[in-house]
Every structure is written in C-alpha cells, then in structure tokens.
DSSP file (Angstrom, degrees, kcal/mol; ACC not computed):
  #  RESIDUE AA STRUCTURE BP1 BP2  ACC     N-H-->O    O-->H-N    N-H-->O    O-->H-N    TCO  KAPPA ALPHA  PHI   PSI    X-CA   Y-CA   Z-CA
    1    1 A X              0   0    0      0, 0.0     2,-0.2     0, 0.0    98,-0.2   0.000 360.0 360.0 360.0 156.2   -2.5   -9.3   -4.2
    2    2 A X        -     0   0    0     97,-0.4    35,-0.1     1,-0.1   129,-0.0  -0.501 360.0-114.5 -67.2 132.8   -1.8  -10.0   -0.6
    3    3 A X    >   -     0   0    0     -2,-0.2     3,-2.0     1,-0.1    -1,-0.1  -0.376  18.7-118.6 -69.4 150.4   -3.8  -13.1    0.4
    4    4 A X  T 3  S+     0   0    0      1,-0.3    -1,-0.1    -3,-0.0    -2,-0.1   0.761 114.9  57.4 -61.0 -23.0   -6.5  -12.6    2.9
    5    5 A X  T 3  S+     0   0    0      2,-0.1    -1,-0.3     0, 0.0    -2,-0.1   0.523  81.0 118.0 -84.1  -5.2   -4.6  -15.0    5.3
    6    6 A X    <   -     0   0    0     -3,-2.0     2,-0.4     1,-0.0   128,-0.1  -0.347  49.9-157.3 -65.7 140.7   -1.5  -12.9    5.2
    7    7 A X        -     0   0    0    126,-0.2     2,-0.7    -2,-0.0    -2,-0.1  -0.971   7.2-144.3-118.4 132.6   -0.3  -11.5    8.5
    8    8 A X        -     0   0    0     -2,-0.4     2,-0.1     4,-0.0    -2,-0.0  -0.875  18.3-150.4 -98.4 121.4    1.9   -8.4    8.6
    9    9 A X     >  -     0   0    0     -2,-0.7     4,-2.3     1,-0.1     3,-0.3  -0.443  27.5-105.0 -85.5 163.9    4.3   -8.6   11.5
   10   10 A X  H  > S+     0   0    0      1,-0.2     4,-2.5     2,-0.2     5,-0.2   0.869 119.6  52.9 -57.7 -41.4    5.7   -5.6   13.3
   11   11 A X  H  > S+     0   0    0      1,-0.2     4,-1.8     2,-0.2    -1,-0.2   0.870 109.4  49.9 -65.7 -34.8    9.1   -5.8   11.6
   12   12 A X  H  > S+     0   0    0     -3,-0.3     4,-2.4     2,-0.2    -2,-0.2   0.907 110.0  50.5 -68.6 -41.2    7.5   -5.9    8.2
   13   13 A X  H  X S+     0   0    0     -4,-2.3     4,-3.2     1,-0.2     5,-0.2   0.927 109.9  50.5 -60.3 -43.9    5.4   -2.9    9.0
   14   14 A X  H  X S+     0   0    0     -4,-2.5     4,-2.6     1,-0.2    -1,-0.2   0.865 109.4  51.0 -64.5 -35.5    8.5   -1.0   10.2
   15   15 A X  H  X S+     0   0    0     -4,-1.8     4,-2.1     2,-0.2    -1,-0.2   0.916 113.1  45.4 -66.5 -42.1   10.3   -1.9    6.9
   16   16 A X  H  X S+     0   0    0     -4,-2.4     4,-2.2     2,-0.2     5,-0.2   0.935 114.4  48.6 -64.5 -46.5    7.3   -0.5    4.9
   17   17 A X  H  X S+     0   0    0     -4,-3.2     4,-2.2     1,-0.2    -2,-0.2   0.906 111.2  50.5 -61.1 -42.1    7.1    2.6    7.1
   18   18 A X  H  X S+     0   0    0     -4,-2.6     4,-2.2    -5,-0.2    -1,-0.2   0.895 108.7  52.2 -62.5 -40.5   10.8    3.1    6.8
   19   19 A X  H  X S+     0   0    0     -4,-2.1     4,-2.1     1,-0.2    -1,-0.2   0.907 112.5  43.8 -63.9 -42.0   10.6    2.9    3.0
   20   20 A X  H  X S+     0   0    0     -4,-2.2     4,-2.4     2,-0.2    -1,-0.2   0.833 111.5  53.4 -77.2 -29.0    7.8    5.4    2.7
   21   21 A X  H  X S+     0   0    0     -4,-2.2     4,-1.7    -5,-0.2    -1,-0.2   0.890 110.1  48.6 -67.8 -37.5    9.5    7.8    5.2
   22   22 A X  H  X S+     0   0    0     -4,-2.2     4,-2.9    -5,-0.2     5,-0.2   0.925 111.9  49.3 -64.0 -44.4   12.6    7.6    3.1
   23   23 A X  H  X S+     0   0    0     -4,-2.1     4,-2.7     1,-0.2     6,-0.3   0.901 105.1  59.0 -61.1 -41.5   10.6    8.3   -0.1
   24   24 A X  H  <>S+     0   0    0     -4,-2.4     5,-2.1     1,-0.2     4,-0.3   0.926 114.6  35.3 -53.7 -48.4    8.9   11.2    1.6
   25   25 A X  H ><5S+     0   0    0     -4,-1.7     3,-0.7     3,-0.2    -2,-0.2   0.910 117.3  51.3 -73.9 -42.9   12.2   13.0    2.2
   26   26 A X  H 3<5S+     0   0    0     -4,-2.9    -2,-0.2     1,-0.2    -1,-0.2   0.824 117.1  39.5 -66.7 -31.8   13.9   11.9   -1.0
   27   27 A X  T 3<5S-     0   0    0     -4,-2.7    84,-0.3    -5,-0.2    -1,-0.2   0.456 104.5-127.2 -95.2  -1.7   11.0   13.0   -3.2
   28   28 A X  T < 5 +     0   0    0     -3,-0.7    79,-0.4    -4,-0.3    -3,-0.2   0.912  54.7 163.0  54.0  44.3   10.4   16.2   -1.2
   29   29 A X      < -     0   0    0     -5,-2.1    77,-0.2    -6,-0.3    -1,-0.1  -0.413  46.8-139.8 -91.0 166.1    6.7   15.1   -0.9
   30   30 A X  S    S+     0   0    0     75,-2.7    17,-2.3     1,-0.3     2,-0.3   0.833  85.3   5.7 -88.8 -41.3    4.0   16.2    1.5
   31   31 A X  E     -AB  46 105A   0     74,-1.9    74,-3.0    15,-0.2     2,-0.4  -0.998  57.3-175.4-146.3 142.5    2.5   12.8    2.1
   32   32 A X  E     +AB  45 104A   0     13,-2.4    13,-2.7    -2,-0.3     2,-0.3  -0.995  16.4 166.1-135.8 134.3    3.2    9.2    1.2
   33   33 A X  E     -AB  44 103A   0     70,-2.2    70,-3.0    -2,-0.4     2,-0.4  -0.987  28.5-137.4-146.9 162.1    1.0    6.3    2.0
   34   34 A X  E     -AB  43 102A   0      9,-2.6     8,-3.2    -2,-0.3     9,-1.4  -0.966  22.9-177.0-119.3 131.6    0.4    2.6    1.2
   35   35 A X  E     -AB  41 101A   0     66,-2.4    66,-3.2    -2,-0.4     6,-0.2  -0.954  22.5-127.5-127.0 143.1   -3.1    1.3    0.7
   36   36 A X  E >   - B   0 100A   0      4,-2.3     3,-2.1    -2,-0.4    64,-0.2  -0.431  38.6-100.0 -81.8 170.9   -4.2   -2.3    0.0
   37   37 A X  T 3  S+     0   0    0     62,-0.8    28,-0.1     1,-0.3    -1,-0.1   0.616 122.0  63.0 -70.3 -10.0   -6.5   -2.9   -3.0
   38   38 A X  T 3  S-     0   0    0      2,-0.1    -1,-0.3    24,-0.0    24,-0.1   0.459 121.6-104.6 -89.1  -2.1   -9.5   -2.9   -0.7
   39   39 A X  S <  S+     0   0    0     -3,-2.1     2,-0.5     1,-0.3    -2,-0.1   0.611  72.1 143.8  91.5  13.4   -8.9    0.7    0.3
   40   40 A X        -     0   0    0     17,-0.1    -4,-2.3    18,-0.1     2,-0.3  -0.756  52.2-124.1 -89.4 127.4   -7.4    0.0    3.7
   41   41 A X  E     +A   35   0A   0     -2,-0.5    -6,-0.2    -6,-0.2     3,-0.1  -0.538  31.7 175.5 -68.7 126.9   -4.6    2.3    4.8
   42   42 A X  E     -     0   0A   0     -8,-3.2     2,-0.3     1,-0.4    -7,-0.2   0.777  63.2  -7.6-102.5 -37.0   -1.6    0.2    5.7
   43   43 A X  E     -A   34   0A   0     -9,-1.4    -9,-2.6   -27,-0.1    -1,-0.4  -0.981  60.0-170.7-160.1 150.7    1.1    2.9    6.4
   44   44 A X  E     -A   33   0A   0     -2,-0.3     2,-0.3   -11,-0.2   -11,-0.2  -0.996   2.7-175.9-148.4 150.6    1.4    6.7    6.1
   45   45 A X  E     +A   32   0A   0    -13,-2.7   -13,-2.4    -2,-0.3     2,-0.3  -0.989  47.9  26.5-144.2 149.8    4.1    9.3    6.4
   46   46 A X  E    S-A   31   0A   0     -2,-0.3     2,-2.0   -15,-0.2     3,-0.3  -0.677 111.2 -10.2 103.2-154.9    4.2   13.1    6.2
   47   47 A X  S >  S+     0   0    0    -17,-2.3     3,-0.8    -2,-0.3    -1,-0.1  -0.420  74.0 144.1 -84.1  63.4    1.5   15.7    6.9
   48   48 A X  G >   +     0   0    0     -2,-2.0     3,-1.8     1,-0.2     5,-0.3   0.644  53.6  79.0 -79.7 -14.9   -1.4   13.2    7.2
   49   49 A X  G 3  S+     0   0    0     -3,-0.3    -1,-0.2     1,-0.3    -2,-0.1   0.774  90.9  54.7 -63.7 -24.4   -3.1   15.2   10.0
   50   50 A X  G <  S+     0   0    0     -3,-0.8     2,-0.3     2,-0.0    -1,-0.3   0.417 103.5  71.3 -87.9   1.6   -4.4   17.6    7.4
   51   51 A X  S <  S-     0   0    0     -3,-1.8     2,-1.4    -4,-0.0     3,-0.2  -0.871  79.0-126.5-122.7 150.9   -6.0   14.8    5.3
   52   52 A X     >  -     0   0    0     -2,-0.3     4,-2.5     1,-0.2     5,-0.2  -0.751  35.9-179.6 -86.7  86.7   -9.0   12.4    5.6
   53   53 A X  H  > S+     0   0    0     -2,-1.4     4,-2.6    -5,-0.3     5,-0.2   0.808  73.0  58.3 -65.3 -31.2   -6.7    9.4    5.0
   54   54 A X  H  > S+     0   0    0      2,-0.2     4,-2.1     1,-0.2    -1,-0.2   0.956 112.3  39.2 -63.2 -50.0   -9.6    6.9    5.3
   55   55 A X  H  > S+     0   0    0      2,-0.2     4,-2.9     1,-0.2     5,-0.2   0.911 116.2  51.6 -66.0 -42.4  -11.5    8.5    2.5
   56   56 A X  H  X S+     0   0    0     -4,-2.5     4,-2.2     1,-0.2    -2,-0.2   0.904 110.5  48.4 -62.7 -41.5   -8.4    9.2    0.4
   57   57 A X  H  X S+     0   0    0     -4,-2.6     4,-2.1     2,-0.2    -1,-0.2   0.925 113.8  46.5 -64.0 -44.8   -7.3    5.5    0.7
   58   58 A X  H  X S+     0   0    0     -4,-2.1     4,-2.1    -5,-0.2    -2,-0.2   0.920 113.9  47.2 -64.3 -45.0  -10.7    4.2   -0.3
   59   59 A X  H  X S+     0   0    0     -4,-2.9     4,-2.3     2,-0.2    -1,-0.2   0.866 109.8  54.0 -66.2 -36.0  -11.0    6.6   -3.2
   60   60 A X  H  X S+     0   0    0     -4,-2.2     4,-2.3    -5,-0.2    -1,-0.2   0.923 108.9  48.3 -63.8 -43.9   -7.5    5.8   -4.4
   61   61 A X  H  X S+     0   0    0     -4,-2.1     4,-2.3     1,-0.2    -2,-0.2   0.898 111.8  50.3 -62.9 -39.7   -8.3    2.1   -4.4
   62   62 A X  H  X S+     0   0    0     -4,-2.1     4,-2.7     2,-0.2    -1,-0.2   0.882 108.3  52.9 -64.0 -37.9  -11.5    2.8   -6.3
   63   63 A X  H  X S+     0   0    0     -4,-2.3     4,-2.6     2,-0.2    -2,-0.2   0.912 109.2  48.7 -62.1 -43.8   -9.5    4.9   -8.8
   64   64 A X  H  X S+     0   0    0     -4,-2.3     4,-2.0     2,-0.2    -2,-0.2   0.910 112.2  49.2 -62.8 -42.6   -7.1    1.9   -9.4
   65   65 A X  H  X S+     0   0    0     -4,-2.3     4,-1.6     2,-0.2    -2,-0.2   0.920 112.5  47.0 -63.7 -44.5  -10.1   -0.4   -9.9
   66   66 A X  H  X S+     0   0    0     -4,-2.7     4,-1.8     1,-0.2    -2,-0.2   0.911 112.1  49.6 -64.7 -42.4  -11.8    2.0  -12.4
   67   67 A X  H  X S+     0   0    0     -4,-2.6     4,-2.6     1,-0.2    -1,-0.2   0.852 106.0  57.8 -65.1 -33.9   -8.5    2.5  -14.3
   68   68 A X  H  X S+     0   0    0     -4,-2.0     4,-2.1     2,-0.2    -1,-0.2   0.881 104.9  51.3 -61.7 -38.1   -8.1   -1.3  -14.3
   69   69 A X  H  X S+     0   0    0     -4,-1.6     4,-1.9     2,-0.2    -2,-0.2   0.899 109.5  49.0 -64.3 -41.5  -11.5   -1.5  -16.1
   70   70 A X  H  X S+     0   0    0     -4,-1.8     4,-1.5     2,-0.2    -2,-0.2   0.916 108.9  53.7 -63.0 -43.2  -10.4    1.0  -18.7
   71   71 A X  H  <>S+     0   0    0     -4,-2.6     5,-3.4     1,-0.2     3,-0.2   0.911 107.4  50.7 -58.8 -43.3   -7.2   -0.9  -19.2
   72   72 A X  H ><5S+     0   0    0     -4,-2.1     3,-1.6     1,-0.2    -1,-0.2   0.897 106.8  53.9 -63.1 -39.8   -9.2   -4.1  -19.9
   73   73 A X  H 3<5S+     0   0    0     -4,-1.9    -1,-0.2     1,-0.3    -2,-0.2   0.825 111.3  46.2 -62.8 -30.4  -11.3   -2.3  -22.4
   74   74 A X  T 3<5S-     0   0    0     -4,-1.5    -1,-0.3    -3,-0.2    -2,-0.2   0.272 119.7-112.3 -94.0  10.0   -8.1   -1.2  -24.2
   75   75 A X  T < 5S+     0   0    0     -3,-1.6     2,-0.3     1,-0.2    -3,-0.2   0.849  73.8 134.9  59.7  38.0   -6.7   -4.8  -24.0
   76   76 A X      < -     0   0    0     -5,-3.4    -1,-0.2    -6,-0.1     3,-0.1  -0.816  60.8-132.6-107.3 153.4   -4.0   -3.7  -21.6
   77   77 A X  S    S-     0   0    0     -2,-0.3     2,-0.3     1,-0.3    -5,-0.1   0.944  76.2 -45.2 -68.7 -47.3   -3.1   -5.7  -18.4
   78   78 A X        -     0   0    0     -7,-0.1     2,-0.6    -3,-0.1    -1,-0.3  -0.974  41.9-113.7-169.9 166.7   -3.2   -2.6  -16.3
   79   79 A X        -     0   0    0     -2,-0.3   -12,-0.1   -15,-0.2    -8,-0.1  -0.924  33.0-175.9-111.7 100.1   -2.1    1.0  -16.0
   80   80 A X        +     0   0    0     -2,-0.6    15,-3.1    14,-0.1     2,-0.4   0.710  63.6  50.2 -74.2 -21.0    0.4    0.7  -13.1
   81   81 A X  E     +C   94   0A   0     13,-0.2     2,-0.3    -3,-0.1    13,-0.2  -0.960  60.2 176.4-125.4 136.5    1.1    4.4  -12.8
   82   82 A X  E     -C   93   0A   0     11,-2.7    11,-2.8    -2,-0.4     2,-0.4  -0.975   6.9-168.3-133.4 150.4   -1.2    7.4  -12.6
   83   83 A X  E     -C   92   0A   0     -2,-0.3     2,-0.4     9,-0.2     9,-0.2  -0.993   1.8-171.6-140.3 131.8   -0.6   11.1  -12.2
   84   84 A X  E     -C   91   0A   0      7,-2.6     7,-2.7    -2,-0.4     2,-0.5  -0.991  10.6-155.8-124.6 128.4   -3.1   13.8  -11.4
   85   85 A X  E     +C   90   0A   0     -2,-0.4     5,-0.2     5,-0.2     2,-0.2  -0.901  15.7 175.0-109.8 125.2   -2.0   17.4  -11.5
   86   86 A X        -     0   0    0      3,-1.3     4,-0.0    -2,-0.5    -2,-0.0  -0.550  45.3 -99.5-113.4-177.4   -3.8   20.1   -9.5
   87   87 A X  S    S+     0   0    0     -2,-0.2     3,-0.1     1,-0.1    -1,-0.1   0.924 117.6   6.5 -69.7 -44.4   -3.3   23.8   -9.0
   88   88 A X  S    S+     0   0    0      1,-0.2     2,-0.4    19,-0.1    20,-0.3   0.610 131.0  40.3-114.5 -18.8   -1.6   23.3   -5.6
   89   89 A X        -     0   0    0     18,-0.1    -3,-1.3    19,-0.1     2,-0.3  -0.982  57.0-165.9-137.3 145.9   -1.3   19.6   -5.1
   90   90 A X  E     -CD  85 106A   0     16,-3.0    16,-2.4    -2,-0.4     2,-0.4  -0.931   9.2-151.7-127.2 151.9   -0.3   16.7   -7.4
   91   91 A X  E     -CD  84 105A   0     -7,-2.7    -7,-2.6    -2,-0.3     2,-0.5  -0.989   5.4-166.0-132.2 129.9   -0.7   13.0   -6.8
   92   92 A X  E     -CD  83 104A   0     12,-2.9    12,-2.7    -2,-0.4     2,-0.5  -0.964  11.2-167.6-112.7 124.5    1.3   10.1   -8.1
   93   93 A X  E     -CD  82 103A   0    -11,-2.8   -11,-2.7    -2,-0.5     2,-0.4  -0.955   4.8-176.0-118.6 127.9   -0.2    6.7   -7.8
   94   94 A X  E     -CD  81 102A   0      8,-2.9     8,-3.2    -2,-0.5     2,-0.5  -0.983  20.6-141.3-129.1 123.3    1.8    3.5   -8.3
   95   95 A X  E     - D   0 101A   0    -15,-3.1     2,-0.7    -2,-0.4     6,-0.2  -0.712  21.4-146.6 -78.4 127.8    0.5    0.0   -8.2
   96   96 A X  E >>  - D   0 100A   0      4,-3.3     3,-2.8    -2,-0.5     4,-1.4  -0.866  66.8 -38.5-105.5 107.5    3.1   -2.2   -6.6
   97   97 A X  T 34 S-     0   0    0     -2,-0.7    -1,-0.2     1,-0.3     4,-0.1   0.802 104.2 -71.4  48.9  37.3    3.3   -5.7   -7.9
   98   98 A X  T 34 S+     0   0    0      2,-0.2    -1,-0.3     1,-0.1     3,-0.1   0.719 126.4  90.6  54.9  23.2   -0.5   -5.8   -8.3
   99   99 A X  T <4 S+     0   0    0     -3,-2.8   -62,-0.8     1,-0.4   -97,-0.4   0.806  88.1   2.7-111.7 -52.6   -0.5   -6.0   -4.4
  100  100 A X  E  <  -BD  36  96A   0     -4,-1.4    -4,-3.3   -64,-0.2     2,-0.5  -0.827  65.0-115.7-137.0 171.3   -0.7   -2.6   -2.9
  101  101 A X  E     -BD  35  95A   0    -66,-3.2   -66,-2.4    -2,-0.3     2,-0.5  -0.953  17.3-156.1-118.0 125.1   -1.0    1.1   -4.0
  102  102 A X  E     -BD  34  94A   0     -8,-3.2    -8,-2.9    -2,-0.5     2,-0.5  -0.889  14.7-168.0-100.0 125.0    1.8    3.6   -3.3
  103  103 A X  E     -BD  33  93A   0    -70,-3.0   -70,-2.2    -2,-0.5     2,-0.5  -0.954   8.4-173.6-121.1 130.2    0.5    7.2   -3.2
  104  104 A X  E     -BD  32  92A   0    -12,-2.7   -12,-2.9    -2,-0.5     2,-0.5  -0.984   4.2-166.7-124.1 122.2    2.7   10.3   -3.2
  105  105 A X  E     +BD  31  91A   0    -74,-3.0   -75,-2.7    -2,-0.5   -74,-1.9  -0.934  22.8 158.0-108.1 127.2    1.2   13.7   -2.7
  106  106 A X  E     - D   0  90A   0    -16,-2.4   -16,-3.0    -2,-0.5     2,-0.2  -0.885  23.1-154.1-142.8 171.1    3.5   16.6   -3.6
  107  107 A X    >   -     0   0    0    -79,-0.4     3,-1.9    -2,-0.3   -18,-0.1  -0.486  54.3 -57.6-131.3-159.4    3.4   20.2   -4.6
  108  108 A X  T 3  S+     0   0    0    -20,-0.3   -19,-0.1     1,-0.3   -20,-0.0   0.609 118.7  76.6 -67.0 -12.0    5.6   22.8   -6.4
  109  109 A X  T 3  S+     0   0    0    -81,-0.1    -1,-0.3     2,-0.0     2,-0.2   0.637 104.7  34.3 -72.1 -12.4    8.5   22.1   -4.0
  110  110 A X  S <  S-     0   0    0     -3,-1.9     2,-0.3     4,-0.0   -82,-0.1  -0.643  80.3-128.6-126.3-175.3    9.1   18.9   -5.9
  111  111 A X     >  -     0   0    0    -84,-0.3     4,-2.5    -2,-0.2     5,-0.2  -0.970  21.8-118.7-138.6 155.8    8.8   17.7   -9.5
  112  112 A X  H  > S+     0   0    0     -2,-0.3     4,-2.9     1,-0.2     5,-0.2   0.887 114.5  55.2 -59.1 -39.6    7.1   14.8  -11.3
  113  113 A X  H  > S+     0   0    0      2,-0.2     4,-2.1     1,-0.2    -1,-0.2   0.922 109.6  45.1 -60.8 -45.5   10.5   13.6  -12.5
  114  114 A X  H  > S+     0   0    0      2,-0.2     4,-2.5     1,-0.2     5,-0.2   0.926 113.9  49.7 -64.3 -44.9   12.0   13.5   -9.1
  115  115 A X  H  X S+     0   0    0     -4,-2.5     4,-2.8     1,-0.2     5,-0.2   0.937 111.4  48.5 -60.4 -47.2    8.9   11.7   -7.6
  116  116 A X  H  X S+     0   0    0     -4,-2.9     4,-1.9     1,-0.2    -1,-0.2   0.900 111.5  50.4 -61.5 -40.5    8.9    9.1  -10.4
  117  117 A X  H  X S+     0   0    0     -4,-2.1     4,-1.2    -5,-0.2    -1,-0.2   0.937 115.2  41.8 -62.2 -47.5   12.6    8.4   -9.9
  118  118 A X  H  X S+     0   0    0     -4,-2.5     4,-2.1     1,-0.2    -2,-0.2   0.849 111.4  55.9 -71.2 -34.8   12.2    8.0   -6.2
  119  119 A X  H  X S+     0   0    0     -4,-2.8     4,-3.0    -5,-0.2    -1,-0.2   0.876 101.0  59.4 -64.2 -37.1    9.0    6.0   -6.5
  120  120 A X  H  X S+     0   0    0     -4,-1.9     4,-1.6    -5,-0.2    -1,-0.2   0.928 108.6  43.4 -58.1 -45.9   10.8    3.5   -8.8
  121  121 A X  H  X S+     0   0    0     -4,-1.2     4,-1.9     1,-0.2    -1,-0.2   0.923 115.2  48.3 -66.2 -44.6   13.3    2.7   -6.1
  122  122 A X  H  X S+     0   0    0     -4,-2.1     4,-3.0     1,-0.2     5,-0.2   0.867 106.5  57.7 -65.7 -36.4   10.7    2.5   -3.3
  123  123 A X  H  X S+     0   0    0     -4,-3.0     4,-2.5     1,-0.2    -1,-0.2   0.908 106.4  49.2 -59.8 -42.1    8.5    0.2   -5.5
  124  124 A X  H  X S+     0   0    0     -4,-1.6     4,-1.9    -5,-0.2    -1,-0.2   0.915 112.5  48.0 -62.5 -42.7   11.3   -2.3   -5.8
  125  125 A X  H  X S+     0   0    0     -4,-1.9     4,-1.8     2,-0.2    -2,-0.2   0.927 113.8  45.7 -65.2 -45.5   11.8   -2.2   -2.0
  126  126 A X  H  X S+     0   0    0     -4,-3.0     4,-2.7     1,-0.2     5,-0.3   0.884 108.9  56.7 -66.0 -38.1    8.1   -2.6   -1.3
  127  127 A X  H  X S+     0   0    0     -4,-2.5     4,-2.5    -5,-0.2     5,-0.2   0.927 106.9  49.3 -57.9 -45.1    7.8   -5.4   -3.9
  128  128 A X  H  X S+     0   0    0     -4,-1.9     4,-1.9     1,-0.2    -1,-0.2   0.897 111.4  49.5 -62.1 -40.7   10.6   -7.4   -2.1
  129  129 A X  H  X S+     0   0    0     -4,-1.8     4,-1.9     2,-0.2    -2,-0.2   0.945 114.6  42.9 -64.5 -48.3    8.8   -6.9    1.3
  130  130 A X  H  X S+     0   0    0     -4,-2.7     4,-2.1     1,-0.2    -2,-0.2   0.853 112.5  52.6 -71.3 -34.0    5.4   -8.0    0.1
  131  131 A X  H  X S+     0   0    0     -4,-2.5     4,-1.6    -5,-0.3    -1,-0.2   0.894 109.0  50.7 -66.9 -37.7    6.8  -11.0   -1.9
  132  132 A X  H  X S+     0   0    0     -4,-1.9     4,-0.9    -5,-0.2    -2,-0.2   0.886 108.9  52.4 -65.1 -38.0    8.6  -12.2    1.2
  133  133 A X  H  < S+     0   0    0     -4,-1.9     3,-0.4     1,-0.2    -2,-0.2   0.915 111.1  46.1 -62.6 -42.5    5.4  -11.9    3.2
  134  134 A X  H  < S+     0   0    0     -4,-2.1    -1,-0.2     1,-0.2    -2,-0.2   0.774 112.3  50.8 -72.8 -25.9    3.6  -14.0    0.6
  135  135 A X  H  < S+     0   0    0     -4,-1.6    -1,-0.2    -5,-0.1    -2,-0.2   0.596  80.5 115.0 -86.7 -11.6    6.3  -16.6    0.4
  136  136 A X  S  < S-     0   0    0     -4,-0.9     5,-0.1    -3,-0.4    -3,-0.0  -0.387  74.9-113.9 -60.9 128.9    6.5  -17.0    4.2
  137  137 A X    >>  -     0   0    0      1,-0.1     3,-1.1    -2,-0.1     4,-0.6  -0.252  18.9-115.3 -64.6 153.9    5.4  -20.6    5.0
  138  138 A X  G >4 S+     0   0    0      1,-0.3     3,-1.4     2,-0.2     4,-0.2   0.867 116.0  60.4 -57.3 -37.4    2.2  -21.1    6.9
  139  139 A X  G >4 S+     0   0    0      1,-0.3     3,-1.7     2,-0.2    -1,-0.3   0.812  95.0  62.4 -62.0 -29.5    4.3  -22.6    9.8
  140  140 A X  G X4 S+     0   0    0     -3,-1.1     3,-0.8     1,-0.3    -1,-0.3   0.737  94.9  61.9 -68.5 -20.3    6.2  -19.3   10.1
  141  141 A X  G X< S+     0   0    0     -3,-1.4     3,-2.3    -4,-0.6    -1,-0.3   0.481  73.9  98.2 -81.3  -1.5    2.9  -17.7   11.0
  142  142 A X  G <   +     0   0    0     -3,-1.7    -1,-0.2     1,-0.3     5,-0.2   0.702  66.5  73.6 -60.9 -18.8    2.6  -19.9   14.0
  143  143 A X  G <  S+     0   0    0     -3,-0.8    -1,-0.3    -4,-0.1    -2,-0.1   0.498  73.0 116.5 -72.2  -2.1    4.0  -17.0   16.1
  144  144 A X  S X  S-     0   0    0     -3,-2.3     3,-1.6     1,-0.1     4,-0.4  -0.356  77.5-124.8 -65.3 144.9    0.5  -15.4   15.7
  145  145 A X  T 3  S+     0   0    0      1,-0.3     3,-0.3     2,-0.1    -1,-0.1   0.688 112.8  54.8 -64.4 -15.1   -1.4  -14.9   18.9
  146  146 A X  T >  S+     0   0    0      1,-0.2     3,-1.4     2,-0.1    -1,-0.3   0.508  81.6  90.4 -93.5  -5.9   -4.2  -16.9   17.3
  147  147 A X  T <  S+     0   0    0     -3,-1.6    -1,-0.2     1,-0.3    -2,-0.1   0.816  84.2  52.7 -62.2 -31.9   -2.1  -19.9   16.4
  148  148 A X  T 3  S+     0   0    0     -4,-0.4     2,-0.4    -3,-0.3    -1,-0.3   0.544  84.6 102.8 -84.7  -5.5   -2.8  -21.7   19.7
  149  149 A X    <   -     0   0    0     -3,-1.4     2,-0.2     4,-0.1    -3,-0.0  -0.657  58.7-159.8 -80.5 126.9   -6.6  -21.4   19.3
  150  150 A X     >  -     0   0    0     -2,-0.4     4,-1.7     1,-0.1     5,-0.1  -0.526  32.4-107.0-101.2 169.2   -8.1  -24.7   18.2
  151  151 A X  H  > S+     0   0    0      1,-0.2     4,-2.6     2,-0.2     5,-0.2   0.868 122.1  56.2 -61.1 -36.6  -11.4  -25.5   16.5
  152  152 A X  H  > S+     0   0    0      1,-0.2     4,-2.8     2,-0.2    -1,-0.2   0.893 103.7  53.5 -63.1 -39.2  -12.6  -26.9   19.9
  153  153 A X  H  > S+     0   0    0      2,-0.2     4,-1.8     1,-0.2    -1,-0.2   0.912 110.5  46.8 -60.7 -42.2  -11.9  -23.6   21.5
  154  154 A X  H  X S+     0   0    0     -4,-1.7     4,-1.6     2,-0.2    -2,-0.2   0.915 111.8  50.4 -66.9 -43.4  -14.0  -21.8   19.0
  155  155 A X  H  X S+     0   0    0     -4,-2.6     4,-0.8     1,-0.2    -2,-0.2   0.920 110.8  49.6 -60.3 -44.3  -16.8  -24.3   19.3
  156  156 A X  H  < S+     0   0    0     -4,-2.8     3,-0.4     1,-0.2     4,-0.3   0.851 106.2  57.0 -64.0 -34.4  -16.7  -23.9   23.1
  157  157 A X  H >< S+     0   0    0     -4,-1.8     3,-0.6     1,-0.2    -1,-0.2   0.897 112.8  39.4 -63.0 -40.8  -16.8  -20.1   22.8
  158  158 A X  H 3< S+     0   0    0     -4,-1.6    -1,-0.2     1,-0.2    -2,-0.2   0.488 103.9  69.2 -91.3  -3.2  -20.1  -20.2   20.8
  159  159 A X  T 3<        0   0    0     -4,-0.8    -1,-0.2    -3,-0.4    -2,-0.2   0.448 360.0 360.0 -91.7  -1.3  -21.7  -23.0   22.8
  160  160 A X    <         0   0    0     -3,-0.6    -1,-0.2    -4,-0.3    -2,-0.1   0.504 360.0 360.0 -70.1 360.0  -22.2  -20.9   25.9
C-alpha cells in the first residue's frame, strides 16, 4: 500500500490520469477511476458527473476489504480481480499491486474480455508509477511546500 507519508506530485497525477483516460477509450468504458484502499478517490475519467464518486469510491474500498476477508478464510492471499454484472452496467475491479483499486464501469458497448485485456496493460503502467513513488527517496520529497517548516515553526504556531 502507499505509505501515509507518500506525496503524489503533479506529474505523477498526470501520468495516472493519462493512463486511466487511455483505458477509458481503449476499453470503451463509461467510467474509470482509481481509489486508494482507504476509499479516497485519486483520479477519475469518463462520465463521472452522473455518479456519486465519493460513495462509489468508499464502497469499492469496502468491497475489496470484505473480499480480502473471504480470501483469508479460504487461505488465499487475495482476490485481485472482481466483476459484477448488472442489467445495464457492469463493474470490473482490479487491485493494483496491493496499493490502489482500479475500477472500470462499462455497459453493452464493451465486453468483459476487452475490459480485462485493457485493464491488464493499465495495471502494469499504474504499478510502475506507484512503485516509483514508493521508491523515491525522502530527500526527493524536499520539494514539498512543507519541507521548509521546522519543529520550532510548529511549536511557535501552537504557543500563541
């Protein structure tokens, strides 16, 4: 999982956004989004105006957590892929390197086979992005706007 101290820089966000926008078109999907395991929406593409993305992201993370519990009961490490088929909408959920959740919502204009094929490529791309983020040395994060704040600055802030 992404460490709580991880910072996503703008270029990393744009790479993630680009990957899911490419997936959206390549899979002929309606919506694609990336959620962290805490249920926070990280990036979205497609017709998201018609969805409550906050609730959907949270419920998707809960679904992954619940399925993880089932996997443990069955002595499996995890179930990295889930698929739910509805009458008008289908959802493909992919755990990416145990870090984030890739969600693809599609309809009859696409097929599960096409979505799975395109998700596989995007999963590799996202894995590389998140692994690079986690391997970035702490010093590389010095460009953060908070890097120049010292413990004394924080103490002075709360001593007023």
